[in-house]
C-alpha positions in Angstrom: -8.6 0.7 -19.7 -8.4 -1.6 -16.5 -6.2 -4.3 -17.0 -5.3 -6.4 -14.1 -2.7 -9.0 -13.3 1.1 -9.3 -14.5 2.7 -8.2 -17.7 3.1 -11.3 -19.8 7.1 -11.8 -20.0 6.4 -12.9 -24.0 5.9 -9.1 -24.5 9.8 -9.2 -24.9 9.3 -11.6 -27.9 7.7 -8.9 -29.9 11.2 -7.5 -31.0 9.6 -4.8 -33.4 7.7 -2.9 -31.1 8.6 0.6 -31.0 6.1 2.0 -28.3 4.5 0.1 -25.1 1.9 2.1 -23.4 0.3 0.4 -20.3 -0.3 3.3 -18.2 -3.2 3.9 -15.7 -4.4 0.3 -15.4 -4.5 -2.1 -12.8 -1.4 -4.3 -13.5 1.1 -5.9 -10.9 3.8 -7.9 -10.1 7.3 -7.0 -10.7 8.6 -5.4 -14.6 9.8 -8.1 -16.5 13.2 -8.5 -17.5 12.4 -9.5 -21.0 11.4 -6.0 -21.9 14.9 -5.5 -22.4 14.9 -7.6 -25.6 13.0 -5.0 -27.4 15.8 -3.3 -29.3 13.8 -1.1 -31.2 11.7 0.3 -28.1 11.6 4.0 -28.0 9.2 4.8 -24.9 8.2 2.8 -22.3 5.6 3.7 -20.4 4.2 1.7 -17.1 3.0 4.7 -14.9 0.1 4.8 -12.6 0.1 1.1 -12.3 0.7 -1.2 -8.9 4.2 -2.4 -10.1 6.5 -3.4 -7.2 10.4 -4.2 -7.3 13.3 -3.3 -8.8 13.6 -1.5 -12.3 15.4 -4.5 -14.5 19.0 -3.7 -15.5 18.1 -5.0 -18.7 16.0 -2.0 -19.8 19.3 0.1 -19.8 20.6 -2.3 -22.7 17.8 -0.6 -25.0 19.8 1.5 -27.1 16.8 3.2 -28.8 15.3 4.0 -25.4 14.3 7.9 -25.5 11.2 7.8 -22.4 10.9 5.4 -19.6 7.8 6.6 -17.5 7.3 4.3 -13.9 5.5 7.2 -12.2 3.4 6.5 -9.4 4.1 2.4 -9.0 5.8 1.0 -6.1 9.3 0.6 -7.5 12.3 0.4 -4.8 16.2 0.0 -5.2 18.5 1.5 -7.1 17.8 2.5 -10.6 20.5 1.1 -13.1 23.4 3.7 -13.9 22.5 2.8 -17.5 19.1 4.9 -17.8 20.9 8.0 -17.0 21.4 8.8 -20.4 17.7 9.6 -20.6 18.0 12.6 -18.5 14.7 14.2 -18.9 13.2 10.9 -20.6 13.3 9.2 -17.0 9.9 10.1 -14.8 9.9 8.0 -11.6 8.2 10.3 -8.9 6.0 8.7 -6.3 8.2 5.6 -5.8 9.7 6.4 -2.6 11.9 3.2 -2.6 13.7 4.1 -5.6 17.1 5.7 -5.3 20.4 6.2 -7.5 22.9 8.6 -9.0 22.7 11.2 -11.1 18.9 11.1 -11.2 17.9 14.9 -10.0 14.3 13.6 -9.2 15.9 10.6 -6.8 17.6 10.2 -3.5 20.6 9.0 -3.1 20.8 4.9 -2.4 21.6 4.0 1.5 23.1 0.7 2.8 19.5 -0.5 3.3 19.0 -0.7 -0.1 21.5 -2.9 -1.0 20.4 -5.2 1.7 18.8 -8.7 1.1 15.4 -8.9 2.7 14.3 -11.5 1.1 16.7 -13.9 2.3 14.9 -13.3 6.1 12.3 -15.1 7.8 9.7 -12.6 7.4 6.7 -11.6 9.2 7.4 -13.1 12.7 6.2 -11.3 15.5 7.0 -11.9 19.6 3.3 -10.5 20.2 0.5 -13.0 20.2 -1.4 -11.5 17.8 -4.1 -14.0 16.9 -7.8 -13.0 17.0 -9.2 -14.2 20.4 -12.0 -16.7 19.9 -10.9 -17.5 16.4 -9.6 -21.0 15.5 -7.6 -21.2 12.1 -9.8 -24.5 10.5 -10.9 -24.0 6.7 -14.0 -22.5 6.0 -16.6 -23.6 3.4 -18.8 -21.0 2.8 -21.5 -19.5 0.1 -21.9 -16.0 -1.3 -23.0 -12.9 0.2 -22.8 -9.0 0.1 -23.7 -9.4 -3.8 -21.7 -12.7 -3.8 -18.8 -11.3 -2.2 -15.0 -12.8 -1.4 -11.7 -11.7 -0.9 -9.7 -15.0 -2.1 -6.8 -15.7 -4.3 -8.5 -16.4 -7.6 -6.4 -17.5 -10.8 -4.5 -14.3 -12.3 -5.2 -13.5 -15.8 -3.4 -16.3 -17.3 -0.3 -15.6 -19.3 -0.1 -16.7 -23.1 1.6 -19.9 -22.9 4.8 -20.7 -25.4 4.3 -24.2 -26.8 7.6 -25.6 -27.2 9.0 -26.0 -31.5 6.4 -23.2 -32.5 8.9 -19.8 -33.1 7.6 -17.6 -35.8 4.0 -18.9 -35.9 4.0 -18.9 -32.1 5.1 -16.0 -31.2 2.5 -13.9 -34.1 -0.2 -15.9 -32.6 0.5 -14.6 -29.2 0.5 -11.7 -29.9 -2.9 -11.4 -31.9 -4.4 -12.8 -28.8 -2.8 -10.5 -26.6 -4.0 -7.5 -28.7 -7.5 -9.3 -28.8 -7.5 -9.6 -24.9 -6.8 -5.4 -25.3 -9.6 -4.5 -27.7 -12.1 -6.8 -25.8 -11.8 -5.4 -22.5 -11.8 -1.6 -23.9 -14.8 -2.3 -25.9 -16.3 -3.9 -23.5 -15.3 -1.9 -20.5 -14.4 -5.1 -18.6 -16.6 -6.4 -16.4 -15.5 -4.8 -13.3 -15.9 -1.6 -14.7 -19.6 -1.1 -14.9 -21.9 -0.3 -12.2 -25.4 0.4 -11.3 -27.0 3.9 -12.5 -29.8 5.7 -13.1 -29.9 4.3 -17.0 -30.3 0.7 -15.5 -27.1 -0.9 -16.2 -26.2 -4.0 -14.1 -23.9 -3.8 -11.2 -20.7 -5.9 -11.7 -21.4 -9.0 -10.1 -25.1 -9.4 -11.2 -23.7 -8.6 -14.9 -21.1 -11.3 -14.5 -23.8 -13.7 -13.8 -26.2 -12.6 -16.7 -23.0 -12.6 -19.2 -22.1 -16.4 -17.9 -25.6 -17.1 -18.4 -25.7 -15.9 -22.1 -22.8 -17.4 -22.8 -21.2 -13.8 -24.1 -18.1 -14.1 -22.0 -15.1 -15.6 -23.2 -13.1 -18.4 -21.2 -10.3 -15.8 -20.6 -12.5 -13.2 -19.0 -14.9 -15.5 -17.2 -11.7 -17.3 -15.5 -11.2 -14.0 -13.6 -14.8 -14.4 -11.9 -15.2 -18.1 -11.8 -13.3 -19.3 -9.4 -12.2 -18.6 -5.8 -13.7 -19.1 -2.4 -16.3 -17.0 -0.8 -14.9 -16.8 2.7 -17.7 -14.6 4.0 -20.6 -16.4 3.4 -23.0 -18.6 5.7 -20.9 -21.4 7.3 -19.3 -19.5 10.4 -19.2 -22.5 12.6 -16.0 -23.6 11.9 -14.0 -20.5 12.7 -15.4 -20.0 16.0 -17.7 -16.6 16.1 -20.7 -15.7 14.6 -21.3 -13.3 11.6 -23.3 -11.0 13.2 -20.3 -9.2 14.5 -19.0 -8.7 10.7 -22.3 -8.2 8.9 -22.7 -4.8 11.4 -19.7 -3.9 8.8 -20.9 -4.9 5.5 -21.4 -2.3 2.6 -23.0 -3.8 -0.7 -21.1 -3.2 -4.0 -23.8 -0.7 -5.3 -23.0 1.5 -2.1 -19.5 1.6 -2.9 -20.0 2.3 -6.7 -22.4 4.9 -5.7 -20.3 6.7 -3.3 -17.1 6.7 -5.7 -19.1 7.8 -8.8 -18.0 4.1 -10.2 -15.0 4.4 -9.6 -14.4 8.1 -11.5 -10.7 8.8 -12.1 -11.8 12.3 -10.3 -12.4 10.2 -7.5 -8.9 8.6 -7.5 -6.7 9.8 -4.4 -3.7 7.6 -5.3 -2.5 3.9 -6.0 0.0 1.5 -4.6 1.2 -1.6 -6.0 -1.8 -3.4 -4.4 -4.6 -1.1 -4.3 -6.3 2.1 -5.4 -7.8 4.6 -2.5 -10.8 6.6 -3.8 -12.8 9.5 -2.3 -16.6 8.9 -1.6 -19.6 10.3 -0.3 -22.1 7.7 1.2 -25.9 8.2 1.2 -25.5 10.1 4.7 -23.3 12.4 3.5 -20.6 11.6 5.2 -17.3 11.6 3.2 -15.1 8.6 3.3 -11.8 6.8 2.1 -12.5 3.7 0.1 -9.4 1.5 -0.5 -10.0 -1.3 -3.4 -7.9 -4.2 -2.8 -7.5 -6.9 -5.9 -8.4 -10.4 -4.7 -4.8 -11.4 -5.7 -3.5 -9.3 -3.1 -5.3 -11.1 -0.3 -4.5 -13.9 1.8 -5.1 -17.0 0.0 -6.4 -18.8 3.0 -9.8 -17.8 3.8 -9.9 -18.3 7.1 -6.7 -16.6 7.9 -8.2 -13.7 5.8 -12.0 -13.7 7.7 -9.2 -13.8 10.9 -7.7 -10.7 9.8 -11.1 -9.0 8.7 -12.6 -9.6 12.2 -9.2 -8.1 13.8 -9.7 -4.8 11.6 -13.3 -4.2 12.6 -12.4 -4.9 16.3 -10.0 -2.0 16.5 -11.2 1.4 17.7 -9.2 4.0 19.0 -9.3 8.3 18.7 -6.2 8.1 17.2 -6.6 5.3 14.4 -7.9 5.6 11.2 -11.7 4.6 12.1 -13.0 1.5 9.4 -16.8 2.1 8.4 -16.8 -1.3 6.8 -16.0 -3.5 4.0 -17.3 -5.0 0.8 -15.7 -7.7 -1.1 -16.8 -8.0 -4.6 -16.4 -11.3 -6.4 -17.8 -10.1 -9.6 -15.4 -7.2 -9.7 -12.7 -9.1 -8.3 -11.9 -6.5 -5.5 -12.3 -6.0 -1.8 -13.1 -2.7 -0.4 -12.2 -1.3 3.0 -14.4 1.9 3.7 -12.6 4.5 6.3 -13.5 7.8 7.3 -11.6 10.7 5.1 -8.8 12.7 6.7 -9.3 15.9 5.3 -5.9 17.6 5.8 -3.4 14.7 4.2 -1.1 12.8 5.3 2.1 14.0 7.7 4.5 14.0 4.5 2.8 16.7 3.3 3.8 19.1 6.4 7.5 18.2 5.5 10.3 20.0 3.6 8.2 23.1 3.5 10.1 26.0 1.9 9.6 29.2 2.8 6.0 30.2 1.9 5.6 27.4 -0.3 3.1 25.3 2.1 1.3 25.3 5.5 3.8 25.4 8.4 2.5 23.1 11.3 3.1 25.4 14.9 5.1 24.0 17.7 1.7 23.0 19.7 0.1 21.3 17.0 3.4 19.4 16.2 3.7 18.4 20.0 0.0 17.3 19.4 0.9 15.0 16.6 3.9 13.1 18.4 1.4 12.6 21.4 -1.4 11.4 19.2 0.9 9.0 17.6 2.2 7.6 20.6 -1.3 7.1 22.0 -2.3 5.2 18.8 0.4 2.9 19.2 -0.1 2.3 22.8 -3.3 1.0 22.0 -2.0 -1.5 19.2 0.7 -2.6 21.6 -1.8 -3.3 24.7 -4.1 -6.1 24.9 -7.5 -6.2 25.5 -10.8 -7.9 25.8 -11.4 -7.1 22.4 -8.2 -7.2 20.6 -4.4 -8.8 21.0 -1.6 -6.8 20.9 -0.8 -5.7 17.3 2.9 -4.4 15.8 2.2 -1.9 13.1 5.3 -3.2 11.0 5.0 -0.2 8.7 4.5 3.7 10.4 5.7 6.3 8.9 4.6 9.8 8.1 2.6 8.6 5.0 0.8 6.2 7.4 0.0 9.3 9.5 -3.2 11.1 8.5 -4.4 14.5 9.8 -8.2 15.3 10.0 -9.8 18.7 10.1 -8.6 19.0 13.7 -5.2 18.5 12.8 -5.5 15.5 15.1 -3.1 12.2 14.2 -4.6 9.4 12.9 -2.7 6.1 12.0 -3.4 4.3 8.9 -3.3 0.6 7.6 -3.2 -0.7 11.2 -4.0 -4.4 11.1 -3.8 -4.4 7.5 -1.4 -6.8 7.0 -3.4 -9.6 8.4 -5.6 -9.9 5.3 -2.8 -9.1 2.5 -0.9 -11.9 0.9 2.6 -12.2 2.2 4.5 -10.9 -0.8 2.4 -7.7 -0.8 3.2 -7.1 2.9 6.7 -8.0 1.8 7.3 -5.9 -1.1 6.8 -2.7 1.5 9.5 -3.6 3.5 12.3 -2.6 1.1 10.5 1.0 0.9 10.3 1.0 4.7 14.0 0.3 5.3 15.1 2.9 2.3 13.7 5.8 4.2 14.8 5.1 7.0 11.9 3.4 9.3 12.7 -0.4 9.5 14.8 -1.0 12.9 18.2 -2.4 12.2 17.4 -5.9 14.0 15.0 -6.8 11.4 18.3 -7.4 8.8 19.3 -9.9 11.4 16.2 -11.6 12.8 13.8 -11.1 10.5 11.4 -10.6 13.5 9.0 -7.7 14.3 8.4 -6.7 18.0 7.0 -3.8 19.5 10.6 -2.3 19.7 10.7 -2.0 15.4 7.5 0.0 15.7 9.3 2.2 18.5 12.3 2.7 16.3 9.8 4.2 13.4 8.3 6.6 15.9 11.5 8.0 16.9 12.4 8.8 13.6 8.7 10.4 12.8 9.5 12.5 16.0 13.0 13.7 14.7 11.2 14.4 11.4 8.5 16.2 13.1 10.6 18.6 15.2 13.0 19.2 11.9 10.2 19.9 9.4 12.3 17.6 7.1 11.6 14.0 5.7 15.3 12.9 4.9 17.2 13.0 8.1 21.0 13.6 8.6 23.9 12.7 11.0 24.1 16.5 11.9 20.3 16.6 13.2 21.1 13.3 15.3 23.9 15.1 16.8 22.0 18.1 17.1 19.5 16.4 19.2 22.0 14.8 21.1 23.9 18.3 22.1 20.7 20.1 22.6 21.9 22.3 19.5 18.3 23.3 18.4 19.3 24.9 15.1 20.6 21.1 13.8 17.2 19.7 14.4 14.4 21.9 14.9 12.6 23.0 11.6 13.8 26.9 11.0 9.7 27.5 9.5 9.2 28.1 13.2 11.5 31.2 13.4 12.2 30.4 17.2 8.7 29.8 18.3 9.4 26.7 19.9 10.2 25.6 23.8 13.8 24.7 24.0 13.1 22.2 27.5 10.7 20.3 25.3 12.4 20.3 22.1 15.8 19.1 24.0 13.6 16.1 25.9 11.9 15.4 22.7 15.3 15.1 21.0 16.0 12.7 23.8 13.2 10.3 23.3 13.8 10.3 19.7 17.3 8.9 20.1 16.5 6.4 22.7 13.4 5.3 20.6 16.0 4.6 17.6 19.1 2.8 19.4 20.6 0.2 17.8 19.9 -2.2 20.4 15.9 -3.0 21.0 16.5 -3.6 24.4 17.7 -0.2 25.1 14.5 1.4 23.5 11.4 2.5 25.8 8.3 1.0 25.7 5.2 3.0 24.4 4.0 3.3 28.0 6.9 4.6 29.1 7.3 7.0 26.3 3.6 8.2 26.8 4.3 8.8 30.0 7.5 10.9 29.5 5.4 12.9 27.1 2.4 13.8 29.3 4.8 14.8 32.2 6.4 17.7 29.4 3.3 18.4 27.9 
């Protein structure tokens, strides 16, 4: 199945349920605390979805529970201690923000895991990052790109509970819920079909055809019948011509063909708001295609168009290149087509055990540090084609490596098209991994100095070859005690003067006081002097 939307809280009323398997769908939102009411539940599988937030403490109250599988989501926070009794029955891999004591696969929680980011004023910036020449007037457009959009249509509706109906209401609700499951499995969901050699209709065309024939239930039709189409023909109100974005447009059939109809074999990974597929375009070039559900996009169409315009304006050798985009009204998704980085992300080269994986040599590490710096420097600099931009979420996972081992910063400007709650959910993960500058906790503001802080963390990770940094590593960098902060896998083959200087730069970048951190222009000059 490819179910979307939130998990209905009403499932918690099905007290006799013993197994709930919702894995490998596109469910988003938080795990409902009401699932803790399923007293007979033995197995709960929510893996490979787009869920975010914390694991509800109520799940620890299910005494019959033997297996809880939440792998490959974007969950964060302290795992309830009551779930330790599951031992190997708790599966939480690939949720970088999860932490807890007594779970072999989880890191120990830090002070950042307990901070309440939700009380802060989010996503402010001291930089003027509006798009030049683009006003914020509302747009009223008609369809284009196979009738595409990236708006905020209604989420899949939850089943209402009518006051006064107790037993009968629960039975009816469960029956409808199962019927939706059965319908989508049998019809393969409108958004999962694509044009192929046997003549099947592509998504957008099929949605229209089914609606014309009256063969879609009202519940399903809602997903495709509402919302804006900000990429249509009425562009005069936002101050620029559509010709610029037209150069980057792909149609839906191209995207479907590149990914072999979004085959699981092409799936590279999932987050709480998107899936990434490997694809091959008609010219033979290999790309990475990020699929974003419309409910994760900015709801204001003018804001979304401004963000998309900004994304297409970014061009630098150390940023992942955006080839184009296509937003499909029929599938309820937007697609961003990027160059494919064949060597994975930088985290792949950290925590390498002896002989257990590729080890970056010293010149390559220096080259990667320099490349990341110049990429961030480009983002922070104001140019005719773009305003200064704060990335906000730089980490080793956001640094991709191409075939020449050059670093490419991913997701630059992506927050400009995403809904605030989606960008917001990444903050706790970033904080837990040590990338979030401490002043954000008190100010709630992003500046270029928050990117500088994250860059300093990455320098230490590259030097040490470790994802998790320790106080002894920082102390080693302060005292030039190389055995404490330089990767032992290098076997002594590194430049001590360069390592000492890089350690010093990293410490300045991660200074607790933002005003004492250097700007990226200064950092780049110092890196050039030692290279």
